[in-house]
VEXMAR-680601 format. One record per residue: residue in three letters; x, y, z of N, C-alpha, C, O in turn. Coordinates in steps of 0.1 Angstrom, whole numbers. Atoms other than C-alpha are relative to their C-alpha. Layout:
BEGIN
PT|Ala|X|Y|Z|X|Y|Z|X|Y|Z|X|Y|Z
...
This chain:
BEGIN
PT|Unk|12|-6|6|72|-550|-238|-12|-1|10|-13|-11|16
PT|Unk|12|0|-9|40|-541|-219|-11|-9|-5|-11|-13|-17
PT|Unk|11|9|4|9|-562|-219|-9|8|-10|-9|20|-10
PT|Unk|9|-6|9|-17|-555|-245|-13|4|7|-17|-2|17
PT|Unk|12|-5|-6|-47|-534|-236|-12|0|-10|-9|2|-22
PT|Unk|12|-1|8|-83|-534|-249|-7|13|3|-10|16|14
PT|Unk|7|-13|-2|-98|-500|-255|-13|-1|-8|-14|-6|-19
PT|Unk|12|-2|7|-134|-493|-264|0|15|-4|1|23|4
PT|Unk|-1|-13|6|-134|-463|-287|-14|4|-6|-21|-5|-11
PT|Unk|12|-5|7|-163|-441|-299|5|9|-11|13|19|-8
PT|Unk|-4|-8|11|-157|-427|-334|-12|8|-5|-23|2|-7
PT|Unk|11|-8|5|-178|-398|-346|5|9|-11|16|14|-11
PT|Unk|-3|-9|11|-179|-377|-378|-12|7|-5|-23|0|-6
PT|Unk|11|-6|8|-202|-351|-394|6|8|-11|-2|17|-16
PT|Unk|-5|-6|13|-179|-339|-422|5|-13|-8|14|-19|-4
PT|Unk|-2|12|8|-179|-366|-449|1|-13|8|11|-20|7
PT|Unk|-1|12|-9|-187|-393|-423|1|-13|-7|7|-23|-2
PT|Unk|-1|13|7|-192|-420|-449|14|-4|-5|17|-15|-7
PT|Unk|-14|2|4|-156|-416|-459|9|-1|12|18|-9|13
PT|Unk|-9|-2|-11|-140|-406|-426|-1|-11|11|9|-15|17
PT|Unk|1|11|-10|-154|-434|-403|8|-12|-5|16|-17|2
PT|Unk|-8|11|4|-141|-462|-425|15|2|-1|23|-6|2
PT|Unk|-14|-3|1|-108|-444|-431|6|0|14|18|-5|16
PT|Unk|-5|0|-14|-103|-439|-393|2|-15|4|12|-17|11
PT|Unk|-2|14|-4|-108|-477|-388|12|-6|-8|19|-13|-2
PT|Unk|-12|5|8|-82|-484|-416|12|5|7|22|-3|9
PT|Unk|-12|-6|-6|-58|-461|-398|2|-7|14|14|-8|18
PT|Unk|-2|7|-13|-65|-478|-364|6|-14|-3|15|-18|5
PT|Unk|-6|13|4|-57|-512|-381|15|1|-2|22|-9|0
PT|Unk|-14|-2|3|-23|-498|-390|8|2|13|20|1|13
PT|Unk|-6|-3|-13|-16|-490|-353|-3|-10|11|2|-8|23
PT|Unk|4|10|-10|-30|-520|-335|-10|-10|-6|-11|-11|-18
PT|Unk|10|10|5|-57|-547|-337|-14|5|2|-18|8|14
PT|Unk|14|-3|-1|-93|-539|-344|-7|-13|2|-7|-22|-6
PT|Unk|6|12|-4|-112|-566|-326|-15|-1|-3|-20|-12|-6
PT|Unk|14|0|3|-148|-556|-332|-4|14|-4|1|24|1
PT|Unk|5|-13|5|-168|-528|-349|-15|-1|0|-21|-10|-5
PT|Unk|15|-1|0|-204|-518|-343|-5|5|-14|3|8|-23
PT|Unk|5|-7|12|-227|-505|-370|2|15|2|5|19|13
PT|Unk|0|-15|-1|-226|-468|-378|-15|4|4|-24|-2|0
PT|Unk|13|-5|-4|-255|-448|-362|0|15|-3|9|22|0
PT|Unk|2|-14|4|-268|-415|-376|-9|7|11|-19|2|14
PT|Unk|8|-8|-10|-280|-388|-351|2|15|-3|12|18|-10
PT|Unk|-1|-14|1|-285|-351|-350|13|5|8|16|-1|18
PT|Unk|-11|-6|-7|-255|-329|-340|-5|4|14|-16|10|15
PT|Unk|3|-4|-14|-255|-322|-302|7|14|2|20|14|0
PT|Unk|-6|-12|-3|-249|-286|-292|3|10|-11|9|20|-9
PT|Unk|-2|-9|12|-248|-271|-327|-11|-3|-11|-18|-13|-10
PT|Unk|10|2|11|-269|-268|-359|8|-7|-11|3|-6|-23
PT|Unk|-8|7|10|-242|-288|-378|-7|-12|-6|-18|-15|-2
PT|Unk|6|12|7|-248|-317|-401|-1|-12|10|5|-12|20
PT|Unk|2|12|-8|-259|-351|-387|14|-7|2|23|-6|-7
PT|Unk|-12|8|-3|-232|-373|-371|-2|-14|-3|-14|-19|-3
PT|Unk|-1|15|0|-223|-409|-378|9|-4|11|20|2|12
PT|Unk|-9|5|-11|-209|-427|-347|0|-15|-1|-9|-22|-6
PT|Unk|-2|14|-1|-196|-462|-342|9|-3|12|17|6|16
PT|Unk|-9|5|-11|-179|-482|-314|10|-10|-6|7|-18|-15
PT|Unk|-11|9|4|-146|-500|-320|8|-5|12|12|2|21
PT|Unk|-8|7|-10|-129|-525|-298|14|-1|-6|16|-8|-16
PT|Unk|-13|-2|5|-92|-518|-302|11|-6|10|10|-2|21
PT|Unk|-11|5|-8|-61|-537|-289|13|5|-4|17|6|-15
PT|Unk|-13|-5|2|-27|-522|-285|8|-1|13|3|-4|24
PT|Unk|-9|0|-11|3|-522|-262|1|14|7|7|15|17
PT|Unk|0|-13|-6|-2|-485|-255|-8|2|12|-18|-5|14
PT|Unk|8|-4|-11|-14|-470|-223|-9|12|-5|-8|15|-17
PT|Unk|10|-11|4|-41|-442|-223|7|12|-7|4|16|-17
PT|Unk|-7|-11|5|-16|-414|-228|6|-2|-13|6|6|-22
PT|Unk|-6|4|13|3|-432|-255|-10|-1|-11|-7|3|-22
PT|Unk|11|1|10|-29|-440|-273|-4|13|-5|-6|15|-17
PT|Unk|4|-13|4|-39|-404|-273|11|7|-9|8|13|-19
PT|Unk|-11|-7|6|-5|-392|-284|5|-7|-14|7|0|-23
PT|Unk|-6|7|11|6|-419|-309|-11|-6|-10|-7|-10|-21
PT|Unk|10|6|9|-27|-432|-323|-12|10|-3|-14|14|-14
PT|Unk|12|-9|2|-58|-409|-317|4|13|-6|-2|17|-16
PT|Unk|-4|-13|5|-41|-376|-322|5|0|-15|0|8|-23
PT|Unk|-4|1|14|-23|-386|-354|-11|-4|-10|-11|1|-21
PT|Unk|11|4|9|-54|-402|-369|-10|12|-2|-13|15|-13
PT|Unk|9|-12|1|-76|-371|-361|7|10|-9|0|16|-17
PT|Unk|-7|-10|9|-49|-349|-377|1|-4|-14|-2|4|-23
PT|Unk|-1|5|14|-45|-371|-408|-13|1|-7|-14|3|-19
PT|Unk|14|-1|6|-83|-369|-414|-5|15|0|-16|18|-3
PT|Unk|3|-14|1|-82|-331|-410|-7|6|12|-13|17|11
PT|Unk|7|-5|-12|-95|-326|-375|9|13|5|21|12|7
PT|Unk|-6|-12|-5|-87|-290|-363|-9|4|13|-20|6|11
PT|Unk|7|-4|-12|-96|-282|-327|-2|15|1|8|22|-1
PT|Unk|3|-14|-2|-112|-249|-320|-6|2|14|-8|-7|22
PT|Unk|6|-3|-13|-128|-231|-290|-14|-6|1|-19|-8|12
PT|Unk|14|5|0|-162|-246|-301|1|-16|0|4|-22|-10
PT|Unk|-1|15|-1|-162|-282|-288|-11|-8|-8|-10|-20|-9
PT|Unk|11|6|8|-194|-289|-308|1|3|-15|-8|0|-23
PT|Unk|-2|-3|14|-180|-277|-341|0|-12|-9|4|-23|-4
PT|Unk|-1|12|9|-184|-300|-372|15|-5|0|24|3|1
PT|Unk|-14|6|0|-154|-324|-375|0|-12|-9|-10|-20|-10
PT|Unk|-2|12|9|-141|-350|-399|1|-13|9|-4|-24|4
PT|Unk|-1|12|-8|-134|-374|-370|2|5|15|9|15|17
PT|Unk|-2|-1|-14|-135|-375|-332|1|-14|6|-8|-22|3
PT|Unk|-2|13|-6|-122|-404|-313|1|1|16|10|8|21
PT|Unk|0|-1|-14|-131|-408|-276|3|-14|6|-2|-24|0
PT|Unk|-2|12|-7|-119|-435|-252|-10|-2|10|-12|6|19
PT|Unk|11|3|-9|-148|-451|-234|4|-11|11|-2|-10|22
PT|Unk|-4|10|-9|-131|-481|-217|15|-4|-2|19|-4|-14
PT|Unk|-14|6|1|-96|-493|-209|-2|-14|7|-5|-15|19
PT|Unk|2|14|-4|-97|-531|-205|-15|-1|5|-24|1|-4
PT|Unk|14|0|-4|-129|-534|-184|-4|12|8|-15|12|14
PT|Unk|3|-12|-8|-127|-500|-167|-6|11|-8|0|16|-18
PT|Unk|6|-11|7|-152|-473|-179|8|13|2|13|16|13
PT|Unk|-6|-13|0|-137|-439|-187|-9|10|-6|-19|6|-13
PT|Unk|8|-10|6|-152|-406|-197|-15|-2|2|-22|-2|-7
PT|Unk|14|3|-3|-184|-413|-179|-11|9|-5|-22|5|-8
PT|Unk|10|-10|6|-201|-381|-192|-4|-4|-14|-15|-1|-18
PT|Unk|3|5|14|-200|-397|-227|-11|-11|1|-18|-13|-9
PT|Unk|8|12|-1|-219|-428|-215|-15|3|1|-23|-6|0
PT|Unk|14|-4|0|-252|-408|-213|-5|4|-13|-17|6|-14
PT|Unk|5|-4|14|-254|-400|-250|-4|-12|-8|2|-23|-8
PT|Unk|6|11|8|-276|-422|-272|10|-4|-11|11|-16|-14
PT|Unk|-9|3|11|-250|-420|-300|13|-8|5|20|-14|-3
PT|Unk|-10|8|-6|-225|-437|-276|-6|-13|5|0|-24|2
PT|Unk|6|11|-6|-248|-461|-259|-4|-11|-10|-1|-23|-9
PT|Unk|5|10|10|-263|-478|-290|11|-7|-7|11|-20|-7
PT|Unk|-11|8|6|-230|-487|-308|7|-9|11|10|-20|8
PT|Unk|-7|8|-10|-215|-498|-275|-8|-12|4|-3|-23|7
PT|Unk|8|11|-3|-245|-520|-267|0|-11|-10|-2|-23|-6
PT|Unk|-2|10|10|-240|-538|-299|12|-9|3|11|-21|1
PT|Unk|-12|8|-3|-205|-549|-288|-1|-6|14|5|-17|16
PT|Unk|0|5|-14|-212|-553|-251|-15|1|6|-17|9|15
PT|Unk|14|-1|-4|-250|-560|-246|-2|-2|15|-11|3|21
PT|Unk|2|4|-14|-245|-575|-211|8|8|10|8|6|22
PT|Unk|-9|-8|-8|-220|-549|-198|-9|9|9|-20|13|4
PT|Unk|7|-8|-10|-233|-531|-167|3|15|-3|15|19|-2
PT|Unk|-2|-15|2|-238|-493|-175|5|5|14|-1|3|24
PT|Unk|-5|-4|-13|-216|-476|-148|-8|11|7|-5|13|19
PT|Unk|8|-11|-6|-241|-448|-141|-14|-6|3|-19|-4|14
PT|Unk|14|5|-2|-275|-465|-146|-1|-14|6|-12|-18|11
PT|Unk|-1|13|-6|-264|-499|-133|-11|-10|-6|-17|-18|1
PT|Unk|8|9|8|-284|-517|-160|8|-6|-11|19|0|-14
PT|Unk|-7|5|12|-273|-539|-188|-1|10|-12|-11|17|-13
PT|Unk|-1|-9|11|-262|-519|-218|-12|-1|-10|-17|8|-15
PT|Unk|11|2|9|-289|-535|-240|-13|6|5|-21|11|-3
PT|Unk|12|-6|-6|-316|-523|-216|0|15|-2|-10|21|-5
PT|Unk|-1|-14|1|-303|-488|-216|-2|4|-15|-8|14|-17
PT|Unk|1|-3|14|-299|-488|-254|-15|0|-5|-19|8|-12
PT|Unk|14|1|4|-335|-499|-259|-8|12|4|-17|17|-3
PT|Unk|8|-11|-5|-349|-472|-237|4|13|-7|-4|21|-11
PT|Unk|-4|-13|6|-328|-443|-251|-3|0|-15|-5|11|-20
PT|Unk|3|0|15|-334|-454|-287|-15|4|-2|-18|11|-12
PT|Unk|14|-4|1|-371|-449|-281|-2|15|3|-12|20|-1
PT|Unk|1|-14|-4|-365|-414|-267|7|10|-9|5|22|-8
PT|Unk|-9|-9|8|-341|-400|-294|-1|-5|-14|-2|-17|-17
PT|Unk|-1|4|14|-340|-399|-332|14|-4|-3|24|3|-1
PT|Unk|-13|5|4|-312|-421|-343|-3|-12|-9|-13|-19|-7
PT|Unk|2|10|10|-309|-444|-373|12|-9|-2|23|-4|-4
PT|Unk|-11|9|3|-288|-475|-378|4|1|-15|-5|1|-23
PT|Unk|-4|-1|14|-267|-472|-410|10|-12|-2|22|-9|-4
PT|Unk|-9|12|2|-253|-508|-415|9|1|-12|20|-5|-13
PT|Unk|-8|-1|12|-241|-500|-450|13|7|1|22|5|-8
PT|Unk|-12|-8|-1|-215|-476|-439|13|-8|3|23|-5|-2
PT|Unk|-12|7|-4|-191|-500|-422|0|-15|-3|8|-22|2
PT|Unk|0|14|3|-201|-534|-436|13|-6|-6|17|-16|-1
PT|Unk|-12|5|6|-170|-538|-457|12|1|10|21|-7|10
PT|Unk|-11|-2|-10|-148|-525|-429|-1|-11|11|9|-15|16
PT|Unk|2|10|-10|-163|-550|-404|6|-14|-4|10|-21|4
PT|Unk|-4|13|5|-154|-580|-426|15|-1|-3|21|-12|-5
PT|Unk|-15|0|2|-117|-569|-431|7|-5|12|3|-4|23
PT|Unk|-9|5|-11|-90|-586|-411|13|8|0|17|13|-10
PT|Unk|-13|-6|-1|-57|-572|-399|10|-8|-9|21|-4|-10
């Protein structure tokens, strides 16, 4: 059996997000180990006039590699929660799961510039060096929070954070 990998995931939803974020975390727990969960953060939709998004970061451990994670974990969870991909990459969605790190290696660097990614990630990894800005995540988070409308929503995932596998 292969070694376990730690993935940092960003979960986002703007269709019933108060239901779909906790449900996605439940489904992740069925497929691996959820090690840490940030607060949920509410922000305006990017690239559309859709409803506000809720986003959270999840540290997830599994024996899967990146491709297996996409095929056997992320894809099935997104499908189970009703995600339908269309030509509009900014369309409203019940869940979107992006991989931001594999073990300690940053992935999908274009995502690291979004406030809705940086703030939840900084909660879990405040001292991590941002791969583009070369500053600690907590410093980047403080700056971008002052520049963008975003609201911490701790009530959304409180019960999910205290659950154990």
